[in-house]
N, C-alpha and C positions, 0 to 999 in steps of 0.2 A: 755393434750391430746385434750380436747375439744377446747382449744384455737387454737391449730395447725389445727384441722379440720375446724374450722371457718375461719382461715386465708386462707387455701387452697380453701375453697368454695368462699371466697371473691375474691381471685386471679383469678379463672377461670370464675367467673361472669363478669370480666372485658374484657373477650374475647381476651386474649393475642394473638399476631401474632405467626405464626408457621414458623420455619426456616428449610428449606429442604437441606441445604448444598451448595446452589448455591454460587460459588466463585465470588461474586460481592460486591464491597465495600459498595455500597448504601444498598443492601439487608441486609447484616449482621449488618451494623451500625443501620439501622432502627429497626431491631429486638431487638438488645441490648438496644436501647433507649426506646423501648416500654416496654420491661420486667422491666427495672430499674425504669421506671415511675410508673408501677403497684406496684412494691415493696414499693415505697415511699407512694403512695396513700393508699395502704392497710396495711401499717405498717408491712410488712412481716419480720419476725425475720431472722437473718443471718443463723441459722441452717436449715431453710426451703428453702432458696433461690435457691440453686443448685437443690434440689429435684424437686421443682416446675418448674424451667426453663427447666430442662431436659425432662419434660413431654410435652414440646412445640417443641421438635425436631422431624423431619420426614425425611424419605428417607435416603439419604447419611449421614446426620447429626445424625440421630438416630442410624444408623449402627455404625458410628464412636464412639458414646457415649457408646454403648453396648460392643464394642470390644476393644476400646483403652481408650477413654476419661475418663471413670469411674475410671480406674486404675491410670490415670495421675493426676486426681483431688482427691488425697487421703485425703486431709485435709477437703474437703467439703466446702471450702470457695468460695464465689462468685467471688472474685478477681482472684483466681486460675482458676476457670472455664472460666472466661472471657478471660484470657490470653491464655488458651489452645485452645479455639474455634477460637480465632483470628489467632493463629499460624497455625491452621489446615485449616480454611476456609477464612482467611482474604485476603486482596489484596496481589498480588505477586509483590514483589519488589526485585530487584537484591541484594541490600545491606542487605536485611533481609533473604537471602537464608539460613543462618545458623539456623534460627528459624524453618525451615520446614524439618529438617532432619527426622522427624517421618513420613513424607509423601513420599512414594516411587515414586509418580508421579509428584513431585513438579518441577523438572528440565524440564521434558517434558512439563508441563503446561507453564513454563516460556518461553521456546523456541517457543511453539505454539502461545503464546500471541505476542511475537516479530515478528514471521513469519506473522501473520495476519495483524499486523501494517504495515509491509514492503509491503505485497502484495497489500494493499489498494492503494498505490500510486507508485508502483515500475515501473519505465520506464526510458529510456535514456533521459537525459535532453538535450534541444536544443544545438547543437554545440559540443556535447560530442563525442570524437572519440570512435570507437567500441573497440579499445584495452583497453581504460580506462573503458568503460562500462563493458566489460567482467571481468576485474580485480576487479572492484567494486562489481560485482555480486559474485565473488568467496570469497571476503573478508567480505562483509556485509550481503549477503543473504544466501549463501550456508550453513554456519554453523547452521542456524536457521530453515532449512526445516525439519519438523518432520519426524521421521523414520517410521511412520506407512504408510501402503499402499505401494506405489511404489515411494519412494523419488527421485530416479534417473530420472524417467519419469517426475515427477513434476518439478524438477529443469530444465530440458530441455524445458518444456512447458513455464515455467515462464521466462526463459532467452530469448526465442524467442518472447514471447508476449510483452516484454519490448522494443523491437527494434522499431526504426522509420519505418513507413510503406514502405518507398522507399527501405529500406534494408531488411525488413522482407519478402517482396515478392520474394526475391532471395534466401531465406533460406528454405530448405525443412522442413516440420513438423517433429517432433521427431519420431523415430522408435525404436523398441525394441533393435536392435543391435547398436544403435547410442550411443556414449559416449559424455561426456561433452567436451573433447578435440576436438572431431570430429566437434561438433557444433560450437565451438569457431573458428575453422579454417574456417568453412563455413561462419561464420559471417564476419570475416576479409576479405575473398574473395568477399563476397557480397558488402562490403564497397567499394572495388576497382571497382567492376562492376558498382555500382551506381554512383561513381565518373566519370567513363568514359562516362556513358550515359549522365550525366549532362553536361560534357564538350562538347560532340558531339552535344547536343541540343543547347548549346549556340552558337557553330560555325554555325550550320544550320540556326539559327535565324538571325545571322549577314549576312549570304550570301543571305538569302531570304528577307531581309528587304528592302522595296521599297524606292527609292530615292525621297525625298520630294523636289519638285521644287517650292513650294509655296513661293512667296516673292523674287524669283531670276529672274531678268530681263535678257532676252537674248540680247546680244550685237547687235545693229543695225548698218549696214554698211553705212557710210556717204560718199558721193562723195566729192572729193576735189574741190576747186574753179576752177581749170583748167579743171575739168571733168564735170562741171555743164552743158556745152553745148556739144552736140555730135560732136566729132572731125572729123567724116566722113561726108562730105556734102551729102545731099540728092540728088539723081540723078533722074530726072523725068523718068518715065517708057518709054516715047516715045523716049528718047535720048539714051537708052541702045541698042547698036547694037545687032542684032540677028545673 
């Protein structure tokens, strides 16, 4: 008993990090590395490791341990504890979705992560037709828009924000009664309008383009040899009858 008490005292004198349940790979990995390093330095025995590490949990992680984790790690072994906390708060990877069945919010978190990654650089790429852009939005973005708040309005806003400026200016901002199909039709119509405006501008530019005469010499009329002298003889004024 005294040895256990001394080991616990040595453990906390090392000022171990606290883990609050933030789902970030670096945060959890750093915490696990710190705890395991203290185990080695202080020679913490296996039967004390889980009890001491669980005292370094806070906020969401502590709530998880009290309500679920303690029952899941029934053997009291550090390896079981480590696997359980990684499954609950570790990085979200689609291929590991089966590990997170105990977390009711896992799929929502996965979709939110994908959504934020898409939003970061979502826009129509140069030269893309609006039909292809709208189809790409429905297939790649729409399934990942989180269902909290007003997902319909968020979808309309995101669809419009990704448009090229010359097309976006012809599409009305989303309203409560607007549907996704309605906005897609507006976008396709706006693409036609923008094309007509572009063609008209090109035609007007061609009509108004000034003729550049620089470097073009105007033809000079040359008298022939037979016309070098005036064929009409000059008549003195005094000989002209009045």
